[in-house]
N, CA, C and O of each residue as an XYZ file, in Angstrom:
276
protein
N     -15.206      5.770     -1.022
C     -15.398      4.436     -1.564
C     -14.510      4.251     -2.792
O     -14.272      5.179     -3.565
N     -14.033      3.022     -2.940
C     -13.210      2.676     -4.094
C     -13.836      1.480     -4.803
O     -14.650      0.753     -4.235
N     -13.435      1.298     -6.057
C     -13.897      0.159     -6.833
C     -12.977     -1.028     -6.597
O     -11.756     -0.900     -6.681
N     -13.562     -2.183     -6.302
C     -12.822     -3.428     -6.144
C     -13.384     -4.449     -7.115
O     -14.595     -4.529     -7.318
N     -12.491     -5.230     -7.714
C     -12.876     -6.271     -8.661
C     -12.881     -7.614     -7.938
O     -11.908     -7.976     -7.276
N     -13.964     -8.335     -8.067
C     -14.147     -9.650     -7.465
C     -14.151    -10.662     -8.608
O     -14.894    -10.497     -9.576
N     -13.331    -11.706     -8.506
C     -13.312    -12.714     -9.568
C     -13.058    -14.097     -8.986
O     -12.479    -14.247     -7.910
N     -13.510    -15.104     -9.730
C     -13.299    -16.483     -9.317
C     -14.183    -17.433    -10.110
O     -14.866    -17.040    -11.055
N     -14.148    -18.692     -9.697
C     -14.979    -19.716    -10.327
C     -16.322    -19.775     -9.608
O     -16.389    -19.770     -8.379
N     -17.368    -19.832    -10.387
C     -18.710    -19.878     -9.796
C     -19.605    -20.795    -10.624
O     -19.411    -20.970    -11.827
N     -20.582    -21.369     -9.947
C     -21.625    -22.133    -10.637
C     -22.541    -21.128    -11.319
O     -23.101    -20.247    -10.668
N     -22.689    -21.262    -12.621
C     -23.551    -20.353    -13.375
C     -24.827    -21.129    -13.721
O     -24.821    -21.963    -14.626
N     -25.908    -20.857    -13.008
C     -27.138    -21.636    -13.206
C     -27.622    -21.668    -14.659
O     -28.110    -22.699    -15.121
N     -27.495    -20.564    -15.374
C     -27.994    -20.541    -16.757
C     -27.166    -21.448    -17.671
O     -27.680    -21.937    -18.676
N     -25.866    -21.684    -17.329
C     -25.025    -22.606    -18.107
C     -25.169    -24.035    -17.606
O     -24.983    -24.995    -18.354
N     -25.506    -24.157    -16.314
C     -25.518    -25.483    -15.701
C     -24.116    -26.017    -15.511
O     -23.903    -27.229    -15.533
N     -23.139    -25.108    -15.322
C     -21.741    -25.508    -15.179
C     -20.964    -24.396    -14.482
O     -21.472    -23.292    -14.289
N     -19.721    -24.709    -14.108
C     -18.857    -23.691    -13.530
C     -18.204    -22.871    -14.629
O     -17.934    -23.378    -15.718
N     -17.953    -21.609    -14.339
C     -17.298    -20.713    -15.291
C     -16.643    -19.588    -14.499
O     -16.903    -19.417    -13.309
N     -15.799    -18.835    -15.168
C     -15.190    -17.660    -14.539
C     -16.282    -16.615    -14.322
O     -17.170    -16.440    -15.156
N     -16.199    -15.941    -13.207
C     -17.181    -14.904    -12.894
C     -16.426    -13.711    -12.330
O     -15.541    -13.872    -11.490
N     -16.770    -12.531    -12.784
C     -16.189    -11.330    -12.186
C     -17.224    -10.222    -12.130
O     -18.157    -10.157    -12.930
N     -17.020     -9.361    -11.156
C     -17.921     -8.232    -10.950
C     -17.157     -7.162    -10.174
O     -16.017     -7.378     -9.764
N     -17.782     -6.027     -9.979
C     -17.172     -4.974     -9.169
C     -18.103     -4.621     -8.018
O     -19.320     -4.787     -8.097
N     -17.490     -4.128     -6.946
C     -18.248     -3.606     -5.813
C     -17.593     -2.313     -5.359
O     -16.409     -2.083     -5.604
N     -18.362     -1.487     -4.706
C     -17.841     -0.262     -4.107
C     -17.650     -0.537     -2.611
O     -18.575     -0.965     -1.922
N     -16.435     -0.283     -2.128
C     -16.134     -0.564     -0.730
C     -14.969      0.302     -0.264
O     -14.361      1.031     -1.048
N     -14.674      0.206      1.022
C     -13.588      1.018      1.603
C     -12.281      0.257      1.714
O     -11.224      0.874      1.851
N     -12.325     -1.096      1.656
C     -11.123     -1.923      1.764
C     -11.404     -3.272      1.115
O     -12.544     -3.571      0.760
N     -10.353     -4.091      0.960
C     -10.556     -5.424      0.391
C     -11.469     -6.260      1.293
O     -12.324     -7.001      0.808
N     -11.279     -6.134      2.592
C     -12.112     -6.883      3.523
C     -13.580     -6.453      3.410
O     -14.490     -7.283      3.418
N     -13.780     -5.155      3.306
C     -15.135     -4.624      3.151
C     -15.728     -5.066      1.809
O     -16.923     -5.350      1.723
N     -14.899     -5.124      0.767
C     -15.367     -5.566     -0.554
C     -15.896     -6.999     -0.482
O     -16.930     -7.309     -1.074
N     -15.193     -7.871      0.240
C     -15.664     -9.249      0.402
C     -16.984     -9.286      1.163
O     -17.881    -10.066      0.845
N     -17.083     -8.433      2.165
C     -18.324     -8.344      2.947
C     -19.490     -7.885      2.070
O     -20.584     -8.445      2.136
N     -19.247     -6.864      1.251
C     -20.283     -6.350      0.343
C     -20.677     -7.440     -0.655
O     -21.863     -7.670     -0.895
N     -19.670     -8.115     -1.240
C     -19.951     -9.166     -2.218
C     -20.725    -10.322     -1.584
O     -21.607    -10.903     -2.216
N     -20.399    -10.650     -0.350
C     -21.050    -11.793      0.315
C     -22.562    -11.602      0.454
O     -23.286    -12.570      0.684
N     -23.038    -10.381      0.320
C     -24.468    -10.100      0.421
C     -25.181    -10.146     -0.937
O     -26.382     -9.888     -1.016
N     -24.439    -10.474     -2.007
C     -25.042    -10.539     -3.342
C     -25.559    -11.944     -3.630
O     -25.186    -12.900     -2.951
N     -26.417    -12.064     -4.634
C     -26.961    -13.361     -5.046
C     -25.870    -14.332     -5.497
O     -25.941    -15.526     -5.207
N     -24.852    -13.817     -6.213
C     -23.830    -14.692     -6.789
C     -22.856    -15.249     -5.756
O     -22.196    -16.254     -6.021
N     -22.752    -14.635     -4.613
C     -21.778    -15.079     -3.602
C     -21.968    -16.546     -3.241
O     -20.991    -17.260     -3.016
N     -23.208    -16.997     -3.183
C     -23.462    -18.389     -2.783
C     -23.067    -19.389     -3.863
O     -22.985    -20.586     -3.588
N     -22.822    -18.926     -5.079
C     -22.449    -19.819     -6.176
C     -20.935    -19.934     -6.372
O     -20.486    -20.703     -7.222
N     -20.149    -19.192     -5.609
C     -18.695    -19.240     -5.765
C     -18.165    -20.584     -5.280
O     -18.559    -21.081     -4.225
N     -17.258    -21.168     -6.077
C     -16.692    -22.472     -5.711
C     -15.681    -22.312     -4.574
O     -15.640    -23.132     -3.657
N     -14.878    -21.273     -4.635
C     -13.876    -20.969     -3.614
C     -14.023    -19.509     -3.225
O     -14.831    -18.782     -3.804
N     -13.239    -19.080     -2.241
C     -13.252    -17.656     -1.891
C     -12.742    -16.869     -3.094
O     -11.709    -17.222     -3.664
N     -13.440    -15.821     -3.483
C     -13.037    -15.070     -4.678
C     -11.782    -14.226     -4.445
O     -11.413    -13.917     -3.312
N     -11.159    -13.875     -5.530
C     -10.008    -12.965     -5.520
C     -10.560    -11.537     -5.477
O     -11.500    -11.203     -6.198
N      -9.969    -10.706     -4.629
C     -10.382     -9.307     -4.524
C      -9.193     -8.444     -4.911
O      -8.119     -8.559     -4.321
N      -9.382     -7.580     -5.903
C      -8.304     -6.714     -6.374
C      -8.774     -5.266     -6.431
O      -9.938     -4.973     -6.702
N      -7.829     -4.374     -6.165
C      -8.115     -2.955     -6.355
C      -8.168     -2.678     -7.853
O      -7.756     -3.511     -8.660
N      -8.666     -1.526     -8.211
C      -8.725     -1.157     -9.628
C      -7.314     -1.148    -10.237
O      -7.126     -1.577    -11.375
N      -6.338     -0.665     -9.485
C      -4.957     -0.625     -9.969
C      -4.414     -2.040    -10.191
O      -3.768     -2.304    -11.205
N      -4.676     -2.946     -9.249
C      -4.216     -4.328     -9.395
C      -4.881     -4.997    -10.596
O      -4.224     -5.711    -11.354
N      -6.166     -4.772    -10.768
C      -6.903     -5.354    -11.891
C      -6.326     -4.861    -13.222
O      -6.075     -5.653    -14.130
N      -6.119     -3.546    -13.325
C      -5.583     -2.970    -14.564
C      -4.188     -3.496    -14.863
O      -3.864     -3.782    -16.015
N      -3.366     -3.625    -13.832
C      -2.013     -4.154    -14.006
C      -2.061     -5.596    -14.504
O      -1.296     -5.970    -15.393
N      -2.949     -6.401    -13.941
C      -3.099     -7.788    -14.373
C      -3.529     -7.846    -15.841
O      -2.996     -8.641    -16.616
N      -4.482     -7.013    -16.216
C      -4.963     -6.988    -17.598
C      -3.847     -6.594    -18.565
O      -3.738     -7.162    -19.651
N      -3.026     -5.635    -18.178
C      -1.891     -5.226    -19.015
C      -0.906     -6.375    -19.201
O      -0.446     -6.629    -20.315
N      -0.581     -7.072    -18.108
C       0.360     -8.208    -18.196
C      -0.202     -9.313    -19.098
O       0.525     -9.896    -19.902
N      -1.487     -9.589    -18.959
C      -2.104    -10.621    -19.791
C      -2.097    -10.220    -21.263
O      -1.872    -11.056    -22.139
N      -2.337     -8.968    -21.526
C      -2.356     -8.501    -22.906
C      -0.952     -8.551    -23.530
O      -0.809     -8.785    -24.730
N       0.065     -8.333    -22.717
C       1.446     -8.426    -23.216
C       1.813     -9.868    -23.578
O       2.651    -10.100    -24.449
N       1.188    -10.822    -22.911
C       1.491    -12.223    -23.144
C       0.814    -12.768    -24.400
O       1.238    -13.795    -24.930
N      -0.217    -12.105    -24.877
C      -0.946    -12.638    -26.037
C      -0.477    -12.036    -27.327
O      -0.990    -12.380    -28.392
């Protein structure tokens, strides 16, 4: 199993508004990660299909964002 990062826009009931949402799941592939996430409570609140990234992709994105700030 590998760690996959799930992110996207979701309705956050406690805010009463949409906001960025991210979480991690343990899965064998990106497709499996979406399947695992789809069984969670938050899946039904996603506005669009979420982005699924491997741990390496997530870390690379974070590094690029940090270089820009």
